[in-house]
MIPAZA-553604 format. One record per residue (C-alpha): residue number from 1; residue in one letter; chain; x, y, z. Coordinates in steps of 0.001 Angstrom, whole numbers. Layout:
MIPAZA-553604
n  res  chain  px  py  pz
NUM  A  A  X  Y  Z;
...
end
This chain:
MIPAZA-553604
n  res  chain  px  py  pz
1  M  A  21  219  12;
2  Q  A  549  3484  -69;
3  A  A  2090  5715  2815;
4  E  A  -1135  7325  2917;
5  D  A  -2345  3561  3828;
6  Q  A  73  2620  6327;
7  E  A  771  5568  8317;
8  M  A  -840  4108  11761;
9  T  A  100  4304  15519;
10  S  A  -497  1698  17807;
11  G  A  -1820  3485  20970;
12  G  A  160  1281  22738;
13  K  A  -2836  -1501  21919;
14  G  A  -2084  -2847  18432;
15  P  A  -2406  -1623  14955;
16  L  A  -5704  -693  14943;
17  K  A  -6085  3273  15536;
18  A  A  -5227  4812  12702;
19  K  A  -3996  7984  12623;
20  A  A  -7048  10707  11806;
21  G  A  -7906  8465  9743;
22  G  A  -5741  9566  6989;
23  K  A  -8151  12443  6107;
24  T  A  -5521  15002  6666;
25  Q  A  -2491  13684  4639;
26  P  A  -2255  14928  1184;
27  A  A  -3781  13462  -1545;
28  Q  A  -1143  12054  -4466;
29  G  A  159  14674  -6988;
30  S  A  -990  17408  -4361;
31  S  A  1409  19628  -2755;
32  A  A  -905  21121  -67;
33  A  A  -2773  19361  2480;
34  Q  A  -5932  18261  1932;
35  P  A  -8906  16297  2986;
36  L  A  -8835  12760  2009;
37  S  A  -11963  10548  2646;
38  R  A  -11151  7051  1861;
39  L  A  -13519  4794  26;
40  A  A  -13413  924  123;
41  L  A  -15361  -1409  -2607;
42  V  A  -16342  -4699  -952;
43  G  A  -18372  -7175  -2984;
44  N  A  -18003  -10934  -3613;
45  P  A  -15965  -12279  -6712;
46  N  A  -16892  -11735  -10634;
47  V  A  -19478  -9123  -9889;
48  G  A  -18159  -6051  -11394;
49  K  A  -16434  -4623  -8481;
50  S  A  -12666  -3602  -10895;
51  V  A  -14866  -2112  -13681;
52  I  A  -16874  -22  -11117;
53  F  A  -13369  944  -9585;
54  G  A  -12053  1753  -12873;
55  L  A  -15458  4300  -13751;
56  L  A  -14943  6008  -10795;
57  T  A  -11698  6570  -10576;
58  G  A  -10069  6389  -14322;
59  K  A  -7341  4994  -15780;
60  Y  A  -4275  5979  -13012;
61  A  A  -3970  3343  -10134;
62  T  A  -1118  1830  -7939;
63  V  A  -1318  -2044  -7567;
64  S  A  1302  -3241  -4532;
65  N  A  1247  -6492  -1609;
66  Y  A  -1178  -5622  952;
67  P  A  1893  -5261  3549;
68  G  A  2682  -9168  5190;
69  T  A  788  -10597  2161;
70  T  A  1502  -11607  -1017;
71  V  A  -2324  -10173  -2020;
72  E  A  -2042  -7438  -4929;
73  V  A  -5037  -4033  -3866;
74  T  A  -5462  -1648  -6386;
75  Q  A  -6261  1934  -5026;
76  S  A  -6272  5582  -6628;
77  N  A  -7619  8925  -5680;
78  M  A  -10676  10559  -7051;
79  T  A  -12574  13594  -6772;
80  L  A  -16509  13426  -6426;
81  G  A  -18148  16771  -5674;
82  G  A  -15365  18575  -4949;
83  K  A  -13887  16091  -2019;
84  R  A  -11151  13922  -2283;
85  Y  A  -11653  10315  -1843;
86  L  A  -8790  7217  -1691;
87  V  A  -10625  4811  -3507;
88  V  A  -9269  1021  -2348;
89  D  A  -10721  -2299  -4527;
90  T  A  -10556  -4924  -1796;
91  P  A  -10066  -8556  -3010;
92  G  A  -13498  -10566  -3654;
93  V  A  -15405  -12110  -1038;
94  N  A  -17361  -14863  -67;
95  N  A  -17510  -13466  3391;
96  L  A  -15772  -11155  6041;
97  L  A  -14961  -14364  8519;
98  P  A  -11300  -14772  6381;
99  M  A  -11373  -18600  4798;
100  S  A  -8791  -17008  2714;
101  E  A  -5598  -14831  2223;
102  D  A  -7877  -12593  180;
103  E  A  -10705  -12552  2200;
104  R  A  -8378  -11639  5320;
105  V  A  -7166  -8483  3406;
106  T  A  -10614  -7517  2821;
107  R  A  -11183  -8035  6351;
108  D  A  -8099  -6188  7830;
109  I  A  -8778  -3102  5595;
110  L  A  -11960  -2391  7076;
111  L  A  -10733  -3244  10703;
112  E  A  -7389  -1137  10640;
113  Q  A  -7834  1362  8170;
114  R  A  -12324  2018  8735;
115  P  A  -13107  3478  5581;
116  D  A  -15454  6664  5533;
117  I  A  -17595  5101  3087;
118  T  A  -18031  1246  2434;
119  V  A  -19637  799  -1413;
120  Q  A  -20582  -2493  -1471;
121  V  A  -21184  -4516  -4848;
122  G  A  -23785  -6870  -5774;
123  D  A  -24844  -9160  -8225;
124  A  A  -28377  -8119  -8680;
125  K  A  -29414  -11802  -9213;
126  N  A  -27649  -13280  -6379;
127  L  A  -29172  -11113  -3620;
128  R  A  -29314  -13667  -855;
129  R  A  -24846  -13874  -1190;
130  T  A  -25161  -10471  -1630;
131  L  A  -27051  -9281  1716;
132  S  A  -25044  -12076  3382;
133  I  A  -22197  -9183  3302;
134  T  A  -24328  -6421  3902;
135  I  A  -25196  -8126  6886;
136  Q  A  -21820  -8350  8197;
137  L  A  -20859  -5219  7110;
138  A  A  -23907  -3432  9480;
139  E  A  -22832  -5605  11839;
140  M  A  -19042  -3423  11575;
141  G  A  -21030  -26  11909;
142  L  A  -19767  586  8840;
143  P  A  -21220  3357  6349;
144  A  A  -22112  2037  3343;
145  V  A  -23966  2266  -208;
146  L  A  -25239  -693  -2303;
147  A  A  -24814  -928  -5949;
148  L  A  -26630  -3838  -7446;
149  N  A  -25011  -4516  -10657;
150  M  A  -25367  -6238  -13737;
151  E  A  -29436  -5746  -13592;
152  D  A  -29305  -5961  -17242;
153  E  A  -28733  -10099  -16840;
154  A  A  -31359  -9575  -13660;
155  M  A  -34013  -7780  -16005;
156  D  A  -33138  -10871  -18259;
157  S  A  -33786  -13620  -16279;
158  G  A  -37269  -12175  -15185;
159  I  A  -35670  -11056  -11887;
160  T  A  -37126  -7526  -10040;
161  I  A  -35974  -6080  -7003;
162  D  A  -37800  -3240  -5207;
163  K  A  -34920  -1156  -4413;
164  E  A  -36680  1180  -2844;
165  A  A  -37829  -1305  -331;
166  L  A  -34623  -2901  327;
167  S  A  -33175  539  812;
168  R  A  -35807  895  3097;
169  A  A  -35196  -2476  5274;
170  L  A  -31301  -1688  5018;
171  E  A  -31927  2144  5920;
172  I  A  -29019  2528  3144;
173  Q  A  -28863  4111  -427;
174  V  A  -29344  1374  -3121;
175  V  A  -28385  2204  -6675;
176  G  A  -28757  -578  -9431;
177  T  A  -26226  -666  -11866;
178  V  A  -25183  -1821  -15329;
179  A  A  -21179  -1183  -14789;
180  P  A  -20017  -2100  -18378;
181  Q  A  -22850  677  -20088;
182  R  A  -22026  3293  -17466;
183  K  A  -25474  2654  -16262;
184  G  A  -26683  3837  -12772;
185  L  A  -23074  5611  -12473;
186  K  A  -24206  8754  -11874;
187  E  A  -26729  7739  -9431;
188  L  A  -23935  5895  -7676;
189  S  A  -21609  9222  -7163;
190  A  A  -24464  10727  -5854;
191  A  A  -25145  8583  -3257;
192  I  A  -21122  8455  -2433;
193  S  A  -20964  11962  -2311;
194  N  A  -24013  12001  354;
195  G  A  -21717  10373  2546;
196  G  A  -23800  7033  2820;
197  A  A  -25193  5461  5879;
198  V  A  -24473  2912  8521;
199  P  A  -27320  66  8093;
200  A  A  -29229  351  11107;
201  F  A  -31347  -3197  11207;
202  N  A  -29760  -5904  13604;
203  V  A  -29673  -9786  13477;
204  N  A  -30730  -11349  16516;
205  Y  A  -28890  -14139  17084;
206  G  A  -30952  -16177  19938;
207  K  A  -29109  -18411  22272;
208  A  A  -25973  -16523  21380;
209  E  A  -26551  -13337  22087;
210  E  A  -25780  -13673  25563;
211  Y  A  -22178  -14585  24705;
212  I  A  -21824  -11741  22052;
213  G  A  -22585  -9599  24696;
214  K  A  -19892  -10718  27136;
215  V  A  -16572  -11638  24155;
216  A  A  -17931  -8035  23299;
217  S  A  -17031  -6608  26777;
218  Y  A  -13401  -7829  26799;
219  L  A  -12465  -6180  23869;
220  P  A  -10654  -2983  23492;
221  P  A  -12022  -417  21229;
222  A  A  -11197  -487  17678;
223  N  A  -12019  919  13998;
224  I  A  -15530  -1528  13813;
225  S  A  -18034  -2824  16283;
226  G  A  -16713  -4846  19073;
227  R  A  -20321  -6915  18515;
228  S  A  -18718  -7768  14909;
229  I  A  -15220  -9085  16479;
230  A  A  -17149  -10874  19089;
231  L  A  -18912  -12423  16607;
232  M  A  -15837  -13381  14282;
233  V  A  -14019  -14705  18107;
234  L  A  -17585  -17233  18204;
235  S  A  -16890  -18037  14623;
236  G  A  -13637  -19660  15543;
237  D  A  -11837  -16863  13367;
238  K  A  -7621  -17890  13694;
239  S  A  -6379  -14565  11805;
240  L  A  -7336  -12540  14623;
241  A  A  -5404  -14916  17203;
242  A  A  -2489  -12578  16924;
243  W  A  -4699  -9386  17098;
244  L  A  -6124  -10659  20145;
245  K  A  -2675  -11599  22009;
246  A  A  -1783  -7900  21123;
247  N  A  -4817  -6315  22744;
248  L  A  -5617  -8720  25585;
249  D  A  -3650  -10268  28403;
250  E  A  -3299  -13814  28334;
251  K  A  -6526  -14490  31383;
252  A  A  -8632  -12454  29155;
253  I  A  -8117  -14669  25627;
254  E  A  -8675  -17843  28019;
255  D  A  -12032  -16047  29387;
256  I  A  -13160  -15406  25423;
257  E  A  -12214  -19525  24906;
258  A  A  -13697  -20515  27331;
259  L  A  -17195  -18375  26317;
260  R  A  -16855  -19945  22757;
261  D  A  -16312  -23565  24199;
262  E  A  -19738  -22772  26467;
263  C  A  -21548  -20892  23350;
264  E  A  -21039  -23999  21458;
265  L  A  -21998  -26053  23771;
266  R  A  -25581  -24633  24877;
267  L  A  -26216  -24138  20828;
268  G  A  -25608  -28139  20327;
269  T  A  -23260  -26998  17050;
270  Q  A  -20273  -24742  16015;
271  A  A  -21053  -21444  16889;
272  G  A  -19642  -20376  13352;
273  L  A  -22126  -22607  11534;
274  Y  A  -25002  -21335  13592;
275  I  A  -24062  -17356  13352;
276  N  A  -23893  -17980  9048;
277  E  A  -27174  -20068  9033;
278  T  A  -28735  -17005  11178;
279  R  A  -27513  -14505  8981;
280  L  A  -28740  -16124  5326;
281  K  A  -31940  -16980  7208;
282  K  A  -32162  -12828  7693;
283  A  A  -31020  -12431  4436;
284  G  A  -33193  -14561  3085;
285  E  A  -36052  -12875  4720;
286  I  A  -35513  -9888  3104;
287  V  A  -35269  -10655  -116;
288  A  A  -38718  -12696  89;
289  A  A  -39889  -9023  814;
290  V  A  -37987  -7255  -1914;
291  F  A  -37303  -10188  -4788;
292  S  A  -39806  -11287  -7379;
293  K  A  -39278  -13546  -10480;
294  V  A  -41106  -13724  -13759;
295  P  A  -40205  -17074  -15815;
296  Q  A  -38880  -16164  -19366;
297  R  A  -38234  -17585  -21823;
298  E  A  -34516  -18569  -22119;
299  N  A  -32659  -18063  -25307;
300  A  A  -32195  -21529  -27251;
301  I  A  -28431  -21346  -27446;
302  I  A  -27971  -20237  -24063;
303  A  A  -29956  -22695  -22660;
304  F  A  -27898  -25675  -24598;
305  L  A  -24432  -23919  -23664;
306  S  A  -25335  -23613  -19894;
307  K  A  -26250  -27327  -19519;
308  A  A  -23755  -28912  -22182;
309  T  A  -20387  -27177  -20633;
310  I  A  -21640  -29056  -17308;
311  H  A  -22952  -32361  -18295;
312  P  A  -20784  -35265  -17199;
313  V  A  -20567  -36319  -20728;
314  W  A  -20796  -33635  -23615;
315  G  A  -18987  -31572  -21215;
316  F  A  -15897  -32876  -22249;
317  P  A  -16041  -32652  -26092;
318  F  A  -16771  -28813  -25375;
319  L  A  -13957  -28590  -23379;
320  L  A  -11895  -29959  -26236;
321  V  A  -13345  -27602  -28713;
322  V  A  -12457  -24807  -25926;
323  L  A  -9050  -25854  -26004;
324  A  A  -8665  -26333  -29988;
325  A  A  -9782  -22644  -30132;
326  L  A  -7627  -21305  -27565;
327  Y  A  -4795  -22985  -28684;
328  E  A  -5295  -21694  -32284;
329  F  A  -5866  -18146  -31025;
330  V  A  -2803  -18263  -28897;
331  G  A  -223  -20720  -29935;
332  V  A  -909  -20239  -33593;
333  L  A  -1902  -16082  -34113;
334  G  A  -682  -15397  -30801;
335  A  A  2921  -17504  -31199;
336  G  A  2629  -17893  -34465;
337  V  A  1657  -14530  -36698;
338  F  A  2171  -12297  -34211;
339  V  A  5409  -13515  -32716;
340  N  A  7132  -13384  -36151;
341  F  A  5951  -10090  -37164;
342  L  A  7398  -8845  -33843;
343  E  A  10659  -10741  -33620;
344  H  A  11869  -10910  -37422;
345  V  A  10272  -7715  -38977;
346  I  A  9922  -5200  -36156;
347  F  A  12846  -5722  -34075;
348  G  A  14839  -8178  -36100;
349  Q  A  14831  -5484  -39287;
350  Y  A  14509  -2509  -37716;
351  L  A  14988  -2289  -34073;
352  N  A  17881  -4308  -33471;
353  P  A  19755  -3475  -36489;
354  M  A  19295  806  -35806;
355  F  A  20376  -269  -31927;
356  T  A  23253  -1882  -33187;
357  K  A  24927  932  -35452;
358  V  A  23780  3423  -32665;
359  F  A  26543  1288  -30583;
360  E  A  28810  663  -32872;
361  L  A  29145  4852  -32899;
362  I  A  30246  4252  -28777;
363  P  A  34152  3659  -28508;
364  V  A  32618  874  -25419;
365  P  A  32510  -2320  -26831;
366  F  A  32018  -3301  -23461;
367  L  A  28714  -1158  -23793;
368  A  A  27641  -2616  -27028;
369  E  A  27779  -5771  -26087;
370  L  A  26172  -5011  -23254;
371  F  A  22997  -3598  -24863;
372  V  A  23365  -5584  -27900;
373  G  A  25370  -8252  -27607;
374  R  A  24633  -12030  -27583;
375  Y  A  23202  -11647  -23978;
376  G  A  22703  -7912  -24783;
377  I  A  19802  -6165  -23022;
378  I  A  17987  -5227  -26328;
379  T  A  18559  -7374  -28163;
380  M  A  17711  -10352  -26009;
381  A  A  15615  -8967  -22472;
382  F  A  14012  -6765  -24872;
383  T  A  13050  -8935  -27876;
384  Y  A  12093  -11927  -25749;
385  S  A  9959  -10032  -22966;
386  I  A  7952  -7966  -26009;
387  A  A  8781  -9282  -29070;
388  I  A  7837  -12902  -28082;
389  V  A  6456  -13221  -25362;
390  L  A  4278  -9989  -25215;
391  P  A  2416  -10798  -27664;
392  I  A  1605  -14905  -26579;
393  T  A  329  -13284  -23049;
394  T  A  -1603  -10118  -24618;
395  T  A  -3475  -13017  -26828;
396  F  A  -3914  -15343  -23933;
397  F  A  -5474  -12811  -21937;
398  I  A  -7602  -11573  -24439;
399  A  A  -8666  -15326  -24601;
400  F  A  -9043  -15740  -20924;
401  S  A  -11066  -12655  -20488;
402  I  A  -13412  -13825  -23400;
403  L  A  -13854  -17740  -20828;
404  E  A  -13938  -15365  -17881;
405  D  A  -16950  -12985  -18810;
406  S  A  -19028  -15649  -20382;
407  G  A  -18607  -17568  -17202;
408  Y  A  -17419  -20637  -18485;
409  L  A  -13999  -20888  -16077;
410  P  A  -16530  -22126  -13344;
411  R  A  -17983  -24665  -15167;
412  L  A  -14437  -25736  -16360;
413  A  A  -13942  -26018  -12401;
414  I  A  -16257  -28384  -12252;
415  M  A  -15883  -30486  -15144;
416  T  A  -12190  -31018  -13939;
417  N  A  -12697  -31069  -9915;
418  K  A  -12720  -34885  -10006;
419  F  A  -9403  -34960  -11876;
420  F  A  -7505  -32524  -9577;
421  N  A  -9138  -34220  -6601;
422  M  A  -6303  -37367  -7477;
423  M  A  -3777  -34455  -7287;
424  G  A  -4824  -32941  -3463;
425  L  A  -6434  -30184  -5034;
426  S  A  -10215  -28642  -6043;
427  G  A  -11544  -27720  -9554;
428  K  A  -10510  -24703  -8836;
429  A  A  -6811  -25371  -9165;
430  V  A  -8074  -25034  -13114;
431  L  A  -7606  -21725  -13368;
432  P  A  -3910  -21381  -12777;
433  M  A  -3183  -24347  -14501;
434  V  A  -4912  -23365  -17770;
435  L  A  -3302  -19334  -17247;
436  G  A  -141  -21520  -17170;
437  L  A  -349  -22549  -20507;
438  G  A  -308  -18879  -21101;
439  C  A  2704  -17508  -19534;
440  G  A  3673  -19902  -15794;
441  T  A  4576  -16233  -14332;
442  M  A  1250  -14862  -14604;
443  A  A  -345  -18430  -13196;
444  V  A  1655  -18853  -10481;
445  M  A  606  -15244  -9478;
446  T  A  -3360  -16489  -9843;
447  T  A  -2895  -19337  -7386;
448  R  A  -3879  -17104  -4755;
449  I  A  -7373  -17734  -5608;
450  L  A  -6714  -20787  -3708;
451  E  A  -7882  -21140  -442;
452  G  A  -5287  -23080  1853;
453  K  A  -1142  -22630  1751;
454  R  A  -1101  -26568  1129;
455  D  A  -3168  -26010  -1991;
456  R  A  -1340  -22893  -3657;
457  L  A  1760  -24348  -2930;
458  I  A  765  -27800  -4820;
459  A  A  -319  -25606  -7560;
460  I  A  2903  -23595  -8008;
461  F  A  4948  -26841  -7661;
462  L  A  3143  -28431  -10608;
463  L  A  3239  -25290  -12860;
464  S  A  6911  -25332  -12383;
465  L  A  6862  -29450  -13119;
466  A  A  4952  -29936  -15831;
467  I  A  2740  -26747  -17432;
468  P  A  4500  -25787  -20469;
469  C  A  3825  -22125  -21661;
470  S  A  2003  -21467  -24855;
471  A  A  5163  -20488  -26367;
472  Q  A  7125  -23639  -25564;
473  L  A  4206  -25773  -26621;
474  G  A  4081  -24205  -29810;
475  V  A  7766  -24826  -30549;
476  I  A  7152  -28594  -28591;
477  L  A  4114  -29296  -31000;
478  G  A  6478  -27760  -34007;
479  M  A  8758  -30604  -33230;
480  L  A  6315  -33224  -32371;
481  G  A  4863  -32470  -36288;
482  S  A  7904  -33865  -37493;
483  L  A  7526  -36894  -35770;
484  S  A  4723  -39657  -35801;
485  M  A  1556  -39541  -33944;
486  M  A  3444  -42210  -31809;
487  A  A  5464  -39636  -30288;
488  M  A  2745  -37089  -29632;
489  A  A  800  -39658  -27459;
490  I  A  3805  -40746  -25735;
491  W  A  5066  -36842  -25269;
492  L  A  1114  -36402  -23918;
493  L  A  992  -39391  -21581;
494  C  A  4534  -38198  -19925;
495  V  A  3083  -34842  -18929;
496  L  A  -362  -36204  -17808;
497  G  A  1343  -38982  -15822;
498  V  A  4272  -36256  -14474;
499  L  A  1718  -34103  -13283;
500  L  A  -509  -36837  -11483;
501  L  A  2532  -38502  -10057;
502  G  A  3597  -35184  -8613;
503  G  A  39  -33929  -7278;
504  W  A  -980  -37373  -5884;
505  L  A  2785  -37396  -3835;
506  A  A  3101  -33527  -2906;
507  A  A  -627  -34490  -1491;
508  R  A  953  -36693  407;
509  I  A  3915  -35425  1795;
510  L  A  2542  -31449  2529;
511  P  A  517  -31498  6006;
512  G  A  -3133  -30600  5430;
513  K  A  -6082  -31613  4009;
514  R  A  -7600  -30352  502;
515  S  A  -9586  -27196  826;
516  E  A  -13658  -27984  227;
517  F  A  -14787  -26571  -3049;
518  F  A  -17453  -24753  -3300;
519  L  A  -18071  -22408  -6185;
520  E  A  -21406  -20766  -7593;
521  I  A  -22097  -21280  -11372;
522  P  A  -22872  -17794  -13084;
523  P  A  -25061  -18280  -16154;
524  I  A  -23174  -18218  -19721;
525  R  A  -23614  -14805  -21360;
526  K  A  -22261  -12773  -24196;
527  P  A  -18736  -11651  -23293;
528  S  A  -18348  -7636  -23293;
529  L  A  -16203  -5979  -25558;
530  Q  A  -15337  -3065  -23772;
531  N  A  -14993  -5870  -20501;
532  V  A  -12669  -8202  -22281;
533  A  A  -10756  -5163  -23334;
534  L  A  -10249  -3350  -19976;
535  K  A  -8993  -6510  -18582;
536  T  A  -6629  -7647  -21556;
537  A  A  -5297  -3933  -21033;
538  N  A  -4639  -3858  -17622;
539  R  A  -3093  -7481  -17261;
540  A  A  -862  -6780  -20185;
541  V  A  435  -3800  -18282;
542  W  A  812  -5882  -15441;
543  Y  A  2902  -8261  -17479;
544  L  A  5623  -5279  -18927;
545  K  A  5530  -4030  -15144;
546  E  A  6275  -7585  -13845;
547  A  A  8365  -9567  -16683;
548  V  A  10155  -6851  -18129;
549  P  A  12557  -6113  -15294;
550  L  A  12883  -9817  -14531;
551  F  A  13827  -10325  -18483;
552  I  A  16526  -7479  -17956;
553  L  A  18108  -9095  -14366;
554  G  A  18292  -12673  -16112;
555  T  A  20065  -11247  -19432;
556  L  A  22293  -9382  -16950;
557  V  A  23188  -12650  -14858;
558  L  A  24057  -14501  -18737;
559  F  A  25839  -11784  -19800;
560  T  A  27823  -12275  -16285;
561  L  A  28320  -15490  -17065;
562  D  A  29279  -15268  -20163;
563  K  A  32014  -12873  -19489;
564  L  A  33448  -14928  -16262;
565  N  A  33550  -18300  -19134;
566  M  A  31586  -19873  -16392;
567  L  A  28687  -21015  -18992;
568  T  A  31234  -23078  -21055;
569  L  A  32574  -24391  -17840;
570  I  A  28748  -24951  -16572;
571  E  A  28238  -26754  -20280;
572  R  A  31254  -29017  -19986;
573  A  A  29909  -30253  -16231;
574  A  A  26309  -30844  -17249;
575  S  A  27590  -32621  -20914;
576  P  A  28003  -36359  -18694;
577  L  A  24351  -35937  -17662;
578  I  A  23228  -34739  -21388;
579  V  A  25210  -36907  -23574;
580  G  A  25648  -39791  -20895;
581  L  A  21854  -40014  -19456;
582  L  A  19734  -38249  -22049;
583  G  A  21816  -39515  -25078;
584  L  A  21637  -36030  -26837;
585  P  A  24554  -34763  -28695;
586  P  A  26607  -32125  -26337;
587  K  A  25263  -29284  -28165;
588  A  A  21715  -29927  -26738;
589  T  A  23781  -28607  -22932;
590  E  A  23415  -24977  -24181;
591  A  A  19915  -25191  -25101;
592  F  A  18935  -26347  -21558;
593  I  A  21203  -23803  -19861;
594  I  A  18985  -21187  -21753;
595  G  A  16213  -23123  -21086;
596  F  A  16354  -21251  -17312;
597  L  A  16052  -17939  -19276;
598  R  A  13287  -18916  -21141;
599  R  A  11892  -22093  -21228;
600  D  A  10684  -21924  -25098;
601  Y  A  14227  -20539  -25985;
602  G  A  15538  -23618  -24696;
603  A  A  12738  -25603  -26896;
604  A  A  14001  -23621  -29499;
605  G  A  17169  -24286  -29613;
606  L  A  16124  -28305  -29495;
607  F  A  13762  -27693  -32389;
608  D  A  17039  -26092  -34460;
609  M  A  18778  -28944  -34183;
610  S  A  16119  -31175  -34857;
611  R  A  15592  -29074  -38230;
612  H  A  19346  -29619  -39385;
613  G  A  19125  -33371  -38586;
614  L  A  21557  -33500  -35410;
615  L  A  18836  -35280  -33672;
616  T  A  17050  -38663  -34296;
617  H  A  13676  -39200  -33981;
618  V  A  14383  -40700  -30282;
619  Q  A  16514  -37992  -29278;
620  A  A  13987  -34950  -30483;
621  L  A  11107  -36906  -27985;
622  V  A  13788  -37573  -25195;
623  S  A  14789  -34481  -25399;
624  I  A  10968  -32364  -25520;
625  V  A  9703  -34291  -22767;
626  T  A  13001  -33577  -20825;
627  I  A  12548  -29791  -21723;
628  T  A  9000  -29702  -20757;
629  L  A  9583  -31279  -16967;
630  F  A  12860  -28768  -16738;
631  L  A  12939  -26070  -14514;
632  P  A  10931  -22874  -14438;
633  C  A  11730  -20037  -16658;
634  L  A  13580  -17243  -14427;
635  A  A  11094  -14851  -14517;
636  S  A  8449  -17945  -12912;
637  F  A  11400  -18615  -10414;
638  F  A  11400  -14873  -8958;
639  I  A  7649  -14916  -9052;
640  I  A  7525  -17861  -6863;
641  I  A  10739  -16544  -4487;
642  K  A  8273  -13369  -4565;
643  E  A  5284  -15442  -3801;
644  K  A  6982  -18357  -1227;
645  G  A  10018  -17101  -602;
646  I  A  14013  -18326  -1759;
647  R  A  13915  -22009  432;
648  V  A  10300  -22735  -1156;
649  A  A  11601  -21337  -4866;
650  L  A  14927  -23263  -4197;
651  S  A  13765  -26410  -3159;
652  I  A  11066  -26909  -5853;
653  L  A  14248  -26418  -8273;
654  A  A  16231  -28980  -6133;
655  I  A  13206  -31796  -6825;
656  I  A  12415  -30936  -10303;
657  T  A  15748  -30446  -12016;
658  P  A  17363  -34407  -11271;
659  F  A  13541  -35552  -11563;
660  A  A  13244  -34254  -15444;
661  L  A  16805  -35223  -15770;
662  I  A  15780  -39066  -14629;
663  F  A  12920  -39360  -15815;
664  G  A  14139  -38623  -19701;
665  G  A  17084  -40793  -18964;
666  F  A  14435  -43353  -18433;
667  L  A  12629  -42373  -21095;
668  N  A  15797  -42923  -23533;
669  W  A  16670  -46175  -22121;
670  A  A  13246  -47571  -22295;
671  L  A  12483  -46735  -25890;
672  R  A  15908  -47940  -26946;
673  H  A  15675  -51219  -25478;
674  F  A  12079  -51561  -26596;
675  N  A  13048  -50440  -30425;
676  V  A  9808  -47822  -30051;
677  A  A  9090  -46361  -33589;
678  V  A  8668  -42597  -33481;
end
């Protein structure tokens, strides 16, 4: 977060008392101190929260990790009615009782910073789920405005919500919006300017009320109500343990734990379950009073796709069609046409020759080599990151945004849930895995959507082990095209087999249980061109900020190794493994070394050898299986360090490197021993 968000004082009691709520600090880009109010956007995942953030704040935004976590939070300044706001787009939540790191960050933003106003963005088609969050915001005592987004989809489904009745029931302003069309934005802005209101309705928790009051009496003043914190404690919120320890003595904590045990004994069930059911019941009562639905004749094509995409039989052919289209768009158009144009025409014929001529005029050979040499910042780092990877990731971002906007990704997660269960993961893991086929670097970061640390670690391990990025996959498929269908089948079986085996072993070695799989299925809908363009642009900018510096760093490492003649030494040291174990020519060693910088670059080296007849069919198959299972690229390695730390990243390398070489050696022996024709 920016300095504006971090200026806190403990007041002797921990991190909960914000200095003047941040209201007297200078706004970004302003030299004079101006009042700065905090506005937090809160809501369930995939309700259009980020689109509304973009419409309210414009294009400029900063994205940074929330302190002490790997979760990124987007924020920006805006002026509305002459008033300055710091707008924070919090991670999507299904509950403000944290079950994942994303949910904990959202809860902590509300707990530690107390927004002056909270805009809850909800799905108009799923009012009951939306109101579950509204109830928790009301219990926190936070001023709020409710924006019911996707009103058009609700109307298409025959859903009508009496917003005036809902506003009276909640005692806050309720605004209907259709974010991509900017519908309702004016009304939402007016509601924000009015300052919002604290929802005044209460939920009675029956037998638990006595214990809520007793626990609250132990708690110190905080930025949200003691009642809401007491409800979190009784619900078994372990993420509050550090805060309780910082603010209460051991005797008080023991008394609170005793009260929680006594409460559950009296309720005859887990307090968290009882509290959640009571909230849902209250939400249901409100929904019954304001919600009506008229059966609509559903579009025949939409109805067919909605059923076919999750059908136990027809869902898989549909999945194959989606994957084939994805490959054609990303692997052929992105990795083929666009990469060839940028790499060979823009960079190859214009930019690289131009910069080479410029540096030839500088009488310092070292600088010329540093920027335009074999391992030059321009000729390697910029060429690879912009000419090769950017078009591939951009086309994948477009495809991914279309799948995301259409509502297909949750269906894909359901279709593959059993497959991922075998690897100790839930169907949600399909999302980073699919993204890994585009760019492993971004896929590692998207493992944050998985609830448990164990799930995230298994997913990162499998991404590093057996998921080739689209650029590498394109080169591999090019090599397989010159071999037989038997070679294609062996490669595919090897990769899938290693994926299953690696996940199965990791799930049994790492402590903990697989996270429960709860996923709401949204309707199939026509993707919004504006939404797709906005998401793609934001993700492409993210890629440039995250990946380009890592490519420059990796190139500098190779440049240094080359100048110190260490690359040659590494090649000589690795040759016995490459030649003796894998049965490959010594020249293949360089492809595996460079593969650590860019996996597809290593595969491209092998492809070039194959085209020039330097590899037999058996050697070609062994080499591409091995390099598929080989080290993650340098950019992914640095992202793993960022996400999980250096120990985890080095441990993954220590497991994958020998495994890939041993597996390749076994495959080399098996193919030759059984005289398999490939």
